[in-house]
GUTITOR-81014 format. One record per atom (N, C-alpha, C): residue in one letter; atom name; y, z, x negated. Coordinates in steps of 0.05 Angstrom, whole numbers. Example, Ala and Ser with C-alpha at 12.3 -4.5 7.8 and 13.67 -1.06 7.14 Angstrom:
REM GUTITOR-81014
res, atom, north, up, east
A, N, -114, 156, -264
A, CA, -90, 156, -246
A, C, -66, 156, -264
S, N, -45, 142, -257
S, CA, -21, 143, -273
S, C, 1, 157, -258
***
This chain:
REM GUTITOR-81014
res, atom, north, up, east
M, N, -1081, 503, 226
M, CA, -1078, 512, 252
M, C, -1071, 486, 268
L, N, -1093, 482, 290
L, CA, -1089, 459, 305
L, C, -1063, 458, 321
K, N, -1057, 480, 336
K, CA, -1032, 484, 354
K, C, -1007, 487, 341
K, N, -988, 476, 355
K, CA, -959, 480, 348
K, C, -947, 490, 372
I, N, -928, 508, 372
I, CA, -918, 520, 395
I, C, -889, 518, 393
L, N, -875, 525, 415
L, CA, -848, 530, 418
L, C, -838, 555, 418
V, N, -819, 565, 403
V, CA, -814, 588, 398
V, C, -784, 592, 413
N, N, -781, 610, 430
N, CA, -761, 622, 444
N, C, -744, 644, 437
V, N, -720, 641, 430
V, CA, -708, 664, 417
V, C, -685, 668, 438
E, N, -681, 699, 445
E, CA, -665, 707, 464
E, C, -643, 714, 450
A, N, -619, 697, 459
A, CA, -592, 705, 451
A, C, -579, 728, 464
T, N, -585, 728, 486
T, CA, -578, 755, 506
T, C, -596, 757, 533
P, N, -602, 778, 543
P, CA, -612, 780, 571
P, C, -593, 776, 591
S, N, -569, 777, 583
S, CA, -545, 780, 603
S, C, -539, 752, 616
C, N, -536, 750, 641
C, CA, -531, 724, 653
C, C, -512, 727, 680
P, N, -496, 708, 676
P, CA, -474, 711, 707
P, C, -486, 705, 733
A, N, -511, 698, 733
A, CA, -523, 688, 755
A, C, -548, 708, 765
S, N, -556, 707, 785
S, CA, -586, 722, 796
S, C, -599, 707, 813
C, N, -612, 685, 798
C, CA, -625, 661, 813
C, C, -650, 669, 825
S, N, -655, 661, 849
S, CA, -675, 667, 863
S, C, -702, 670, 855
M, N, -709, 653, 835
M, CA, -733, 654, 822
M, C, -738, 672, 801
C, N, -716, 683, 788
C, CA, -715, 698, 765
C, C, -717, 728, 767
P, N, -735, 740, 755
P, CA, -742, 768, 763
P, C, -723, 786, 742
R, N, -699, 782, 747
R, CA, -678, 804, 728
R, C, -682, 833, 731
S, N, -695, 838, 759
S, CA, -697, 870, 763
S, C, -717, 883, 743
A, N, -731, 868, 728
A, CA, -746, 875, 710
A, C, -733, 884, 681
I, N, -713, 872, 681
I, CA, -693, 875, 654
I, C, -681, 900, 650
N, N, -683, 916, 631
N, CA, -671, 938, 630
N, C, -655, 950, 602
D, N, -654, 929, 590
D, CA, -634, 929, 563
D, C, -618, 906, 562
Y, N, -594, 909, 550
Y, CA, -577, 892, 547
Y, C, -564, 890, 520
G, N, -557, 867, 510
G, CA, -542, 864, 486
G, C, -542, 833, 474
F, N, -535, 834, 450
F, CA, -535, 806, 439
F, C, -549, 808, 410
I, N, -562, 781, 407
I, CA, -578, 782, 380
I, C, -558, 781, 359
S, N, -561, 789, 335
S, CA, -545, 790, 316
S, C, -550, 764, 296
L, N, -531, 757, 281
L, CA, -535, 733, 267
L, C, -554, 743, 239
E, N, -559, 764, 237
E, CA, -577, 777, 216
E, C, -606, 772, 228
T, N, -613, 781, 251
T, CA, -635, 775, 264
T, C, -639, 748, 269
M, N, -624, 733, 276
M, CA, -629, 701, 277
M, C, -638, 689, 250
E, N, -624, 700, 233
E, CA, -632, 691, 198
E, C, -662, 695, 196
K, N, -669, 721, 201
K, CA, -695, 729, 197
K, C, -715, 715, 213
I, N, -708, 706, 236
I, CA, -728, 691, 247
I, C, -729, 663, 241
V, N, -706, 653, 238
V, CA, -709, 622, 228
V, C, -718, 620, 195
N, N, -718, 639, 181
N, CA, -732, 639, 155
N, C, -763, 642, 160
Q, N, -774, 648, 181
Q, CA, -799, 647, 184
Q, C, -811, 621, 201
I, N, -795, 608, 212
I, CA, -797, 584, 225
I, C, -810, 563, 204
D, N, -836, 555, 215
D, CA, -848, 534, 194
D, C, -859, 511, 210
P, N, -854, 488, 206
P, CA, -856, 465, 220
P, C, -889, 461, 220
S, N, -904, 473, 201
S, CA, -934, 468, 208
S, C, -945, 484, 231
Y, N, -932, 500, 247
Y, CA, -938, 516, 267
Y, C, -918, 516, 291
V, N, -889, 508, 285
V, CA, -875, 505, 303
V, C, -858, 478, 309
W, N, -860, 471, 333
W, CA, -854, 443, 339
W, C, -822, 444, 354
E, N, -814, 467, 365
E, CA, -787, 469, 370
E, C, -778, 498, 371
L, N, -751, 501, 361
L, CA, -737, 530, 366
L, C, -718, 525, 389
D, N, -720, 546, 408
D, CA, -706, 545, 434
D, C, -690, 567, 435
L, N, -663, 569, 438
L, CA, -652, 587, 445
L, C, -648, 591, 474
A, N, -658, 615, 481
A, CA, -660, 610, 513
A, C, -665, 644, 518
G, N, -693, 654, 526
G, CA, -695, 680, 535
G, C, -690, 687, 562
R, N, -685, 710, 572
R, CA, -679, 716, 597
R, C, -656, 714, 608
G, N, -633, 708, 590
G, CA, -605, 706, 596
G, C, -595, 678, 589
E, N, -567, 678, 590
E, CA, -555, 652, 593
E, C, -544, 650, 563
P, N, -553, 634, 540
P, CA, -545, 635, 516
P, C, -514, 628, 508
T, N, -506, 611, 526
T, CA, -477, 602, 520
T, C, -455, 622, 523
I, N, -461, 649, 535
I, CA, -445, 671, 538
I, C, -444, 685, 510
H, N, -466, 684, 493
H, CA, -462, 698, 467
H, C, -432, 692, 448
P, N, -422, 714, 441
P, CA, -397, 708, 427
P, C, -398, 696, 402
E, N, -420, 692, 390
E, CA, -426, 680, 367
E, C, -443, 653, 369
F, N, -443, 644, 394
F, CA, -459, 619, 402
F, C, -461, 603, 386
N, N, -437, 587, 375
N, CA, -437, 565, 357
N, C, -450, 575, 328
E, N, -447, 597, 322
E, CA, -460, 605, 292
E, C, -487, 609, 296
L, N, -500, 614, 318
L, CA, -529, 612, 323
L, C, -538, 590, 320
L, N, -525, 568, 335
L, CA, -535, 542, 332
L, C, -532, 533, 304
K, N, -516, 539, 286
K, CA, -516, 530, 259
K, C, -537, 543, 241
I, N, -545, 565, 249
I, CA, -569, 580, 234
I, C, -594, 564, 243
M, N, -596, 557, 266
M, CA, -623, 547, 276
M, C, -629, 516, 264
K, N, -605, 504, 254
K, CA, -613, 475, 247
K, C, -632, 480, 221
R, N, -656, 467, 223
R, CA, -679, 466, 200
R, C, -690, 438, 205
P, N, -692, 423, 180
P, CA, -705, 401, 185
P, C, -737, 405, 191
G, N, -745, 385, 206
G, CA, -771, 385, 217
G, C, -780, 398, 238
V, N, -763, 414, 250
V, CA, -766, 428, 276
V, C, -743, 421, 292
L, N, -752, 414, 318
L, CA, -730, 411, 339
L, C, -716, 435, 345
T, N, -691, 435, 355
T, CA, -678, 458, 360
T, C, -663, 451, 389
D, N, -664, 469, 407
D, CA, -657, 469, 433
D, C, -643, 491, 445
V, N, -624, 485, 465
V, CA, -613, 506, 482
V, C, -618, 505, 508
T, N, -623, 526, 526
T, CA, -634, 516, 551
T, C, -611, 538, 563
T, N, -598, 523, 585
T, CA, -576, 532, 598
T, C, -576, 520, 626
T, N, -556, 538, 642
T, CA, -548, 528, 668
T, C, -522, 515, 669
A, N, -508, 511, 650
A, CA, -484, 499, 642
A, C, -462, 517, 655
V, N, -464, 544, 660
V, CA, -446, 558, 668
V, C, -421, 560, 651
T, N, -422, 566, 628
T, CA, -401, 564, 609
T, C, -401, 544, 588
F, N, -406, 520, 598
F, CA, -405, 498, 582
F, C, -373, 481, 579
N, N, -363, 494, 563
N, CA, -335, 488, 559
N, C, -338, 462, 539
N, N, -312, 456, 529
N, CA, -313, 433, 512
N, C, -325, 440, 488
K, N, -318, 466, 478
K, CA, -325, 476, 454
K, C, -354, 483, 450
N, N, -369, 491, 472
N, CA, -396, 494, 469
N, C, -411, 470, 476
I, N, -399, 448, 487
I, CA, -413, 426, 489
I, C, -410, 413, 462
D, N, -385, 413, 449
D, CA, -388, 401, 423
D, C, -409, 411, 403
A, N, -408, 438, 405
A, CA, -428, 452, 384
A, C, -461, 439, 391
C, N, -468, 440, 417
C, CA, -495, 429, 427
C, C, -497, 400, 415
V, N, -473, 384, 418
V, CA, -477, 357, 409
V, C, -480, 352, 381
N, N, -466, 371, 363
N, CA, -467, 370, 334
N, C, -495, 385, 321
D, N, -500, 406, 333
D, CA, -521, 424, 318
D, C, -548, 426, 333
V, N, -556, 416, 356
V, CA, -578, 416, 367
V, C, -589, 393, 378
D, N, -620, 390, 377
D, CA, -631, 361, 383
D, C, -634, 358, 410
V, N, -638, 380, 422
V, CA, -643, 377, 454
V, C, -629, 400, 470
I, N, -619, 393, 496
I, CA, -604, 411, 514
I, C, -625, 412, 536
R, N, -635, 436, 546
R, CA, -649, 440, 569
R, C, -629, 450, 590
L, N, -628, 433, 612
L, CA, -608, 439, 633
L, C, -625, 446, 659
S, N, -619, 472, 668
S, CA, -633, 484, 693
S, C, -612, 481, 716
V, N, -626, 463, 739
V, CA, -610, 459, 758
V, C, -623, 457, 783
S, N, -612, 462, 805
S, CA, -631, 463, 832
S, C, -625, 435, 849
S, N, -603, 435, 859
S, CA, -597, 416, 881
S, C, -564, 406, 880
I, N, -560, 379, 885
I, CA, -535, 370, 890
I, C, -525, 380, 919
K, N, -542, 391, 935
K, CA, -529, 400, 960
K, C, -524, 430, 961
K, N, -500, 437, 966
K, CA, -488, 461, 960
K, C, -504, 487, 973
E, N, -511, 478, 999
E, CA, -524, 500, 1015
E, C, -553, 509, 1002
V, N, -563, 486, 986
V, CA, -591, 492, 976
V, C, -582, 507, 945
F, N, -565, 494, 931
F, CA, -559, 506, 908
F, C, -549, 536, 913
D, N, -531, 542, 930
D, CA, -526, 574, 937
D, C, -553, 589, 941
K, N, -575, 577, 949
K, CA, -595, 595, 954
K, C, -611, 603, 931
V, N, -609, 581, 912
V, CA, -625, 588, 886
V, C, -608, 601, 866
H, N, -587, 585, 859
H, CA, -569, 592, 836
H, C, -547, 615, 850
I, N, -557, 643, 856
I, CA, -539, 660, 872
I, C, -521, 670, 846
G, N, -495, 666, 851
G, CA, -474, 675, 835
G, C, -465, 656, 820
L, N, -469, 633, 820
L, CA, -456, 608, 801
L, C, -438, 596, 823
D, N, -423, 579, 809
D, CA, -399, 565, 829
D, C, -410, 536, 829
F, N, -418, 529, 851
F, CA, -429, 500, 859
F, C, -409, 479, 845
V, N, -383, 477, 851
V, CA, -366, 459, 835
V, C, -364, 460, 809
K, N, -359, 483, 802
K, CA, -354, 487, 771
K, C, -381, 479, 754
I, N, -408, 486, 765
I, CA, -432, 476, 752
I, C, -434, 445, 748
W, N, -431, 434, 773
W, CA, -434, 404, 774
W, C, -412, 393, 758
R, N, -390, 403, 755
R, CA, -367, 391, 737
R, C, -374, 390, 709
N, N, -387, 418, 701
N, CA, -394, 418, 677
N, C, -419, 400, 666
I, N, -439, 394, 687
I, CA, -456, 378, 684
I, C, -449, 346, 679
A, N, -428, 340, 695
A, CA, -418, 317, 692
A, C, -402, 315, 664
A, N, -393, 334, 653
A, CA, -379, 333, 628
A, C, -401, 329, 605
L, N, -426, 348, 609
L, CA, -446, 347, 589
L, C, -458, 318, 592
A, N, -462, 304, 613
A, CA, -475, 276, 614
A, C, -452, 257, 602
E, N, -428, 261, 604
E, CA, -409, 244, 589
E, C, -416, 246, 556
A, N, -417, 273, 549
A, CA, -419, 275, 519
A, C, -447, 273, 507
A, N, -469, 276, 524
A, CA, -490, 273, 509
A, C, -517, 273, 528
A, N, -517, 255, 549
A, CA, -533, 254, 570
A, C, -564, 246, 555
E, N, -560, 232, 533
E, CA, -590, 224, 519
E, C, -604, 248, 508
K, N, -586, 268, 503
K, CA, -599, 294, 494
K, C, -612, 313, 511
V, N, -610, 307, 535
V, CA, -612, 329, 556
V, C, -641, 324, 570
I, N, -655, 349, 573
I, CA, -679, 345, 589
I, C, -667, 363, 615
V, N, -669, 353, 641
V, CA, -662, 365, 660
V, C, -688, 382, 673
H, N, -687, 410, 680
H, CA, -707, 422, 689
H, C, -698, 426, 722
L, N, -712, 416, 745
L, CA, -706, 414, 769
L, C, -722, 443, 775
T, N, -703, 466, 779
T, CA, -715, 491, 786
T, C, -712, 501, 817
G, N, -729, 524, 826
G, CA, -720, 532, 850
G, C, -746, 528, 870
G, N, -765, 515, 867
G, CA, -790, 512, 879
G, C, -785, 495, 902
P, N, -804, 500, 922
P, CA, -804, 486, 951
P, C, -777, 487, 962
V, N, -756, 502, 960
V, CA, -732, 502, 975
V, C, -718, 480, 966
I, N, -720, 469, 941
I, CA, -704, 448, 932
I, C, -717, 420, 943
Y, N, -740, 416, 950
Y, CA, -757, 391, 958
Y, C, -741, 372, 973
D, N, -734, 383, 996
D, CA, -718, 360, 1018
D, C, -694, 349, 1007
T, N, -680, 362, 988
T, CA, -658, 349, 979
T, C, -665, 336, 952
L, N, -689, 337, 937
L, CA, -695, 323, 916
L, C, -690, 295, 913
P, N, -692, 277, 926
P, CA, -684, 250, 924
P, C, -655, 248, 919
D, N, -639, 261, 933
D, CA, -612, 257, 930
D, C, -602, 272, 900
T, N, -611, 293, 895
T, CA, -609, 308, 868
T, C, -617, 291, 846
V, N, -642, 278, 846
V, CA, -651, 259, 825
V, C, -633, 234, 827
A, N, -625, 223, 849
A, CA, -608, 197, 845
A, C, -577, 205, 832
H, N, -571, 227, 838
H, CA, -547, 238, 825
H, C, -546, 239, 796
L, N, -565, 257, 790
L, CA, -569, 259, 760
L, C, -574, 232, 745
R, N, -588, 216, 755
R, CA, -591, 189, 742
R, C, -566, 170, 744
K, N, -549, 172, 765
K, CA, -522, 162, 764
K, C, -505, 168, 740
L, N, -510, 197, 734
L, CA, -492, 207, 714
L, C, -502, 200, 689
G, N, -527, 187, 685
G, CA, -536, 181, 659
G, C, -562, 195, 652
F, N, -571, 212, 665
F, CA, -597, 232, 657
F, C, -620, 216, 658
K, N, -638, 213, 640
K, CA, -667, 201, 642
K, C, -688, 218, 642
N, N, -688, 241, 629
N, CA, -710, 259, 621
N, C, -709, 279, 644
I, N, -723, 275, 667
I, CA, -719, 292, 690
I, C, -747, 304, 693
Y, N, -749, 336, 696
Y, CA, -775, 349, 697
Y, C, -774, 370, 721
L, N, -797, 366, 738
L, CA, -795, 385, 762
L, C, -811, 408, 756
F, N, -800, 431, 754
F, CA, -812, 454, 755
F, C, -831, 469, 774
P, N, -853, 480, 769
P, CA, -867, 492, 793
P, C, -850, 520, 797
L, N, -859, 533, 820
L, CA, -849, 561, 822
L, C, -866, 581, 813
W, N, -867, 580, 784
W, CA, -883, 602, 770
W, C, -883, 632, 781
N, N, -901, 645, 778
N, CA, -903, 672, 787
N, C, -892, 686, 763
R, N, -869, 693, 752
R, CA, -862, 701, 729
R, C, -872, 725, 723
G, N, -897, 727, 721
G, CA, -910, 752, 708
G, C, -913, 770, 732
G, N, -909, 764, 756
G, CA, -914, 778, 779
G, C, -888, 786, 794
G, N, -865, 775, 783
G, CA, -843, 776, 793
G, C, -831, 761, 818
V, N, -846, 738, 822
V, CA, -844, 723, 844
V, C, -867, 720, 862
E, N, -863, 718, 886
E, CA, -893, 716, 905
E, C, -887, 692, 919
A, N, -899, 675, 910
A, CA, -898, 645, 922
A, C, -921, 629, 917
E, N, -930, 613, 937
E, CA, -956, 595, 925
E, C, -942, 569, 915
L, N, -955, 557, 894
L, CA, -945, 532, 889
L, C, -955, 512, 905
E, N, -937, 495, 916
E, CA, -941, 475, 936
E, C, -946, 446, 913
S, N, -970, 448, 905
S, CA, -982, 426, 889
S, C, -984, 404, 899
R, N, -990, 399, 922
R, CA, -995, 376, 935
R, C, -968, 359, 940
R, N, -950, 376, 950
R, CA, -927, 358, 956
R, C, -907, 355, 929
R, N, -915, 376, 911
R, CA, -898, 371, 883
R, C, -907, 344, 869
S, N, -937, 339, 872
S, CA, -948, 322, 857
S, C, -940, 295, 866
Q, N, -937, 295, 896
Q, CA, -925, 272, 909
Q, C, -900, 266, 904
L, N, -883, 286, 902
L, CA, -853, 279, 893
L, C, -851, 269, 867
V, N, -867, 282, 849
V, CA, -866, 273, 821
V, C, -875, 242, 815
S, N, -893, 234, 838
S, CA, -900, 206, 834
S, C, -883, 188, 848
D, N, -869, 197, 873
D, CA, -847, 182, 887
D, C, -825, 177, 873
L, N, -815, 200, 858
L, CA, -790, 197, 847
L, C, -791, 192, 815
D, N, -815, 184, 806
D, CA, -824, 181, 779
D, C, -808, 201, 759
L, N, -817, 227, 765
L, CA, -809, 250, 749
L, C, -828, 256, 731
N, N, -821, 274, 710
N, CA, -843, 287, 696
N, C, -849, 315, 704
V, N, -871, 322, 695
V, CA, -877, 353, 703
V, C, -876, 372, 681
S, N, -860, 396, 686
S, CA, -851, 415, 667
S, C, -875, 422, 648
E, N, -898, 425, 659
E, CA, -922, 436, 644
E, C, -927, 418, 618
S, N, -921, 393, 623
S, CA, -924, 374, 598
S, C, -911, 382, 573
E, N, -890, 394, 579
E, CA, -876, 408, 553
E, C, -893, 422, 535
Y, N, -914, 436, 546
Y, CA, -927, 457, 532
Y, C, -950, 438, 515
K, N, -951, 413, 520
K, CA, -972, 395, 502
K, C, -959, 383, 480
T, N, -928, 381, 477
T, CA, -914, 366, 460
T, C, -918, 369, 435
G, N, -923, 390, 424
G, CA, -927, 395, 395
G, C, -954, 387, 386
M, N, -977, 384, 404
M, CA, -1002, 374, 397
M, C, -1013, 354, 409
G, N, -998, 341, 429
G, CA, -1010, 321, 445
G, C, -1030, 325, 464
K, N, -1041, 307, 480
K, CA, -1057, 312, 502
K, C, -1086, 323, 491
V, N, -1093, 306, 473
V, CA, -1125, 316, 464
V, C, -1121, 343, 448
G, N, -1102, 349, 433
G, CA, -1098, 373, 420
G, C, -1092, 396, 440
F, N, -1077, 389, 461
F, CA, -1071, 410, 480
F, C, -1099, 418, 493
F, N, -1121, 401, 502
F, CA, -1139, 410, 515
F, C, -1163, 414, 494
V, N, -1163, 410, 469
V, CA, -1180, 423, 448
V, C, -1174, 451, 444
N, N, -1148, 456, 437
N, CA, -1138, 480, 438
N, C, -1144, 501, 461
A, N, -1141, 488, 482
A, CA, -1149, 505, 508
A, C, -1177, 513, 508
M, N, -1195, 492, 502
M, CA, -1225, 494, 501
M, C, -1232, 518, 479
L, N, -1222, 515, 457
L, CA, -1224, 535, 437
L, C, -1214, 559, 444
G, N, -1196, 564, 458
G, CA, -1183, 590, 467
G, C, -1202, 601, 486
R, N, -1214, 590, 506
R, CA, -1232, 598, 525
R, C, -1255, 609, 511
L, N, -1269, 598, 487
L, CA, -1290, 607, 473
L, C, -1285, 631, 464
Q, N, -1261, 638, 456
Q, CA, -1255, 665, 440
Q, C, -1245, 686, 464
N, N, -1232, 677, 487
N, CA, -1225, 693, 505
N, C, -1225, 683, 533
K, N, -1246, 694, 551
K, CA, -1249, 679, 578
K, C, -1223, 677, 596
N, N, -1204, 694, 590
N, CA, -1182, 692, 606
N, C, -1156, 677, 590
F, N, -1165, 665, 574
F, CA, -1143, 648, 558
F, C, -1121, 630, 572
C, N, -1095, 634, 569
C, CA, -1079, 619, 582
C, C, -1067, 599, 571
A, N, -1068, 572, 572
A, CA, -1062, 555, 551
A, C, -1026, 552, 555
I, N, -1015, 558, 582
I, CA, -984, 564, 582
I, C, -976, 579, 563
G, N, -988, 605, 571
G, CA, -977, 629, 556
G, C, -982, 623, 524
D, N, -999, 610, 517
D, CA, -1006, 603, 486
D, C, -989, 583, 477
G, N, -973, 565, 492
G, CA, -959, 545, 483
G, C, -929, 553, 476
S, N, -923, 575, 480
S, CA, -896, 585, 467
S, C, -897, 615, 464
L, N, -876, 624, 449
L, CA, -877, 652, 443
L, C, -847, 658, 442
S, N, -839, 682, 452
S, CA, -813, 694, 453
S, C, -806, 714, 433
I, N, -783, 714, 423
I, CA, -773, 737, 410
I, C, -745, 748, 420
S, N, -743, 773, 426
S, CA, -720, 786, 446
S, C, -696, 789, 423
F, N, -675, 790, 437
F, CA, -651, 796, 419
F, C, -649, 819, 401
K, N, -672, 839, 404
K, CA, -673, 861, 385
K, C, -696, 849, 360
G, N, -706, 827, 365
G, CA, -725, 820, 344
G, C, -757, 824, 350
E, N, -759, 837, 374
E, CA, -785, 840, 388
E, C, -801, 812, 391
I, N, -827, 810, 383
I, CA, -842, 791, 388
I, C, -858, 792, 411
L, N, -858, 775, 432
L, CA, -871, 783, 458
L, C, -894, 765, 463
G, N, -912, 775, 472
G, CA, -939, 760, 479
G, C, -936, 736, 499
C, N, -915, 734, 514
C, CA, -910, 712, 536
C, C, -882, 711, 543
F, N, -876, 683, 544
F, CA, -848, 677, 548
F, C, -841, 688, 575
Q, N, -860, 694, 593
Q, CA, -853, 703, 622
Q, C, -846, 733, 624
D, N, -850, 749, 602
D, CA, -848, 774, 601
D, C, -817, 783, 601
F, N, -809, 785, 628
F, CA, -783, 793, 632
F, C, -777, 825, 629
G, N, -800, 839, 631
G, CA, -798, 868, 627
G, C, -803, 879, 600
H, N, -815, 859, 585
H, CA, -819, 867, 555
H, C, -844, 886, 554
T, N, -865, 882, 567
T, CA, -884, 900, 566
T, C, -909, 887, 547
S, N, -905, 867, 534
S, CA, -925, 855, 519
S, C, -917, 850, 487
N, N, -902, 870, 479
N, CA, -896, 871, 453
N, C, -918, 870, 434
I, N, -919, 847, 418
I, CA, -944, 843, 396
I, C, -931, 848, 368
G, N, -906, 852, 363
G, CA, -896, 851, 336
G, C, -865, 854, 335
H, N, -854, 854, 311
H, CA, -827, 853, 307
H, C, -821, 838, 282
I, N, -797, 821, 284
I, CA, -793, 805, 264
I, C, -782, 820, 240
D, N, -777, 842, 241
D, CA, -770, 855, 216
D, C, -796, 867, 201
T, N, -816, 871, 217
T, CA, -841, 880, 199
T, C, -864, 861, 200
D, N, -870, 839, 218
D, CA, -891, 823, 221
D, C, -887, 795, 210
D, N, -909, 783, 205
D, CA, -906, 756, 195
D, C, -913, 739, 223
L, N, -893, 724, 229
L, CA, -893, 711, 256
L, C, -916, 688, 252
K, N, -921, 675, 237
K, CA, -944, 659, 234
K, C, -973, 671, 242
S, N, -975, 696, 230
S, CA, -999, 712, 233
S, C, -999, 719, 260
V, N, -977, 730, 274
V, CA, -980, 736, 298
V, C, -987, 717, 318
V, N, -973, 690, 314
V, CA, -984, 671, 331
V, C, -1013, 664, 330
K, N, -1025, 662, 305
K, CA, -1050, 657, 302
K, C, -1071, 677, 316
N, N, -1062, 702, 314
N, CA, -1084, 722, 323
N, C, -1075, 724, 356
R, N, -1057, 715, 365
R, CA, -1050, 720, 394
R, C, -1072, 710, 411
V, N, -1090, 692, 407
V, CA, -1109, 678, 423
V, C, -1123, 700, 438
K, N, -1130, 721, 430
K, CA, -1149, 739, 445
K, C, -1131, 758, 465
Q, N, -1104, 756, 461
Q, CA, -1086, 769, 478
Q, C, -1076, 758, 503
V, N, -1074, 732, 500
V, CA, -1056, 716, 525
V, C, -1080, 716, 547
G, N, -1070, 723, 567
G, CA, -1091, 727, 590
G, C, -1099, 754, 595
N, N, -1095, 772, 576
N, CA, -1105, 797, 580
N, C, -1086, 823, 580
M, N, -1060, 812, 578
M, CA, -1041, 830, 577
M, C, -1026, 841, 603
K, N, -1015, 862, 603
K, CA, -1007, 872, 629
K, C, -991, 852, 645
I, N, -971, 839, 630
I, CA, -955, 816, 639
I, C, -974, 791, 655
C, N, -999, 791, 652
C, CA, -1018, 771, 661
C, C, -1025, 774, 687
E, N, -1023, 804, 698
E, CA, -1035, 811, 719
E, C, -1016, 796, 741
G, N, -1030, 780, 760
G, CA, -1017, 770, 783
G, C, -1003, 744, 773
C, N, -1000, 736, 750
C, CA, -985, 711, 743
C, C, -1001, 686, 751
N, N, -990, 668, 762
N, CA, -1003, 643, 769
N, C, -1001, 617, 748
S, N, -991, 623, 724
S, CA, -985, 602, 706
S, C, -1013, 587, 698
N, N, -1034, 596, 700
N, CA, -1058, 585, 694
N, C, -1068, 568, 717
K, N, -1060, 576, 739
K, CA, -1063, 559, 765
K, C, -1051, 535, 762
A, N, -1026, 535, 755
A, CA, -1007, 511, 748
A, C, -1022, 495, 728
V, N, -1032, 506, 705
V, CA, -1044, 490, 685
V, C, -1070, 473, 697
M, N, -1081, 485, 712
M, CA, -1103, 473, 728
M, C, -1096, 446, 743
L, N, -1073, 441, 751
L, CA, -1063, 422, 763
L, C, -1046, 404, 749
L, N, -1051, 391, 726
L, CA, -1034, 383, 706
L, C, -1036, 347, 714
P, N, -1019, 341, 734
P, CA, -1020, 311, 740
P, C, -1009, 296, 718
M, N, -991, 307, 698
M, CA, -975, 290, 678
M, C, -993, 282, 658
F, N, -1018, 292, 659
F, CA, -1037, 283, 639
F, C, -1056, 256, 644
F, N, -1049, 247, 670
F, CA, -1065, 227, 681
F, C, -1047, 206, 691
N, N, -1059, 182, 692
N, CA, -1041, 152, 700
N, C, -1028, 160, 730
K, N, -1003, 154, 737
K, CA, -995, 164, 760
K, C, -1008, 152, 784
S, N, -1024, 125, 780
S, CA, -1037, 112, 801
S, C, -1058, 127, 805
K, N, -1070, 147, 794
K, CA, -1092, 162, 797
K, C, -1087, 192, 803
T, N, -1063, 200, 800
T, CA, -1053, 226, 807
T, C, -1060, 244, 830
R, N, -1063, 226, 852
R, CA, -1073, 239, 877
R, C, -1102, 246, 876
D, N, -1120, 229, 867
D, CA, -1145, 234, 870
D, C, -1151, 253, 849
R, N, -1142, 255, 824
R, CA, -1141, 275, 802
R, C, -1136, 302, 813
V, N, -1114, 307, 822
V, CA, -1108, 329, 834
V, C, -1122, 342, 857
D, N, -1131, 322, 877
D, CA, -1150, 332, 893
D, C, -1178, 343, 883
E, N, -1185, 327, 862
E, CA, -1212, 336, 847
E, C, -1212, 363, 832
L, N, -1188, 366, 823
L, CA, -1181, 396, 808
L, C, -1180, 419, 826
I, N, -1165, 413, 850
I, CA, -1163, 430, 871
I, C, -1191, 441, 878
K, N, -1208, 418, 885
K, CA, -1233, 429, 894
K, C, -1254, 445, 873
V, N, -1249, 438, 848
V, CA, -1260, 449, 828
V, C, -1252, 479, 827
R, N, -1224, 482, 830
R, CA, -1214, 506, 826
R, C, -1223, 529, 855
E, N, -1230, 513, 872
E, CA, -1240, 527, 898
E, C, -1265, 535, 898
L, N, -1282, 524, 878
L, CA, -1307, 534, 877
L, C, -1316, 559, 871
***
């Protein structure tokens, strides 16, 4: 199998925040993943088709009552392990667990300016979050990938935010698009301005993470092969797979409403599900109205930064034909 994917495991769909870009209204079930279910998932993780195992999902994983035990179960040689968090409950115990037991910490944050932060991260305490971020930087800045989230609303304050993050010691900083999370967010991707900010501030583009497991050439080859089998094939959707706290295998990581169940960890072989999913991504209910494929069409991170503007213009013209 050419491709390698990122596997998202949902610790819980619960979250203390109601961020502006998060379609939490689509969630109708709550709970916590059991250690038994996590063991079943990890036992099926194979480095031949998985490049990263991520504790993420629809909620905040650090609020799981057995968070530290989940991280210990996730540890497997040959596969990167990751936690995605807003740092809302990043106390010393949780930080120590991440430092000791995971390879990567993905930090989602919007702005160093309180008025912008409060618009995006509704329900989170600005002072507390940035205090926790500073503690995380001191403990493990080299392990952190920062995800700048919130879309165009954060752009005006982005230079200050990036400068502050770099002052804290963070080096791997990615700018997220405002993806339409399976139809839950109605917003146009401001691709031109975003590309310019990426170039001006020397940032990474979040879409590039979906090629990490196979490299640039492998990513595009996989995308072309997928299109041959499925005209609606979505390379972003195909780059990762999510498993709910109940053990449900989902067709897309953006499926907050869990309408694309394609298997269950108790009854199905995960590797086989991944292999056979190629004809489903792009054709599921969750795909209706989603703009992830449009984001993929504007992949500036694949090109030399000096050529980014010309290449983005070229791709926009092609897409409009």
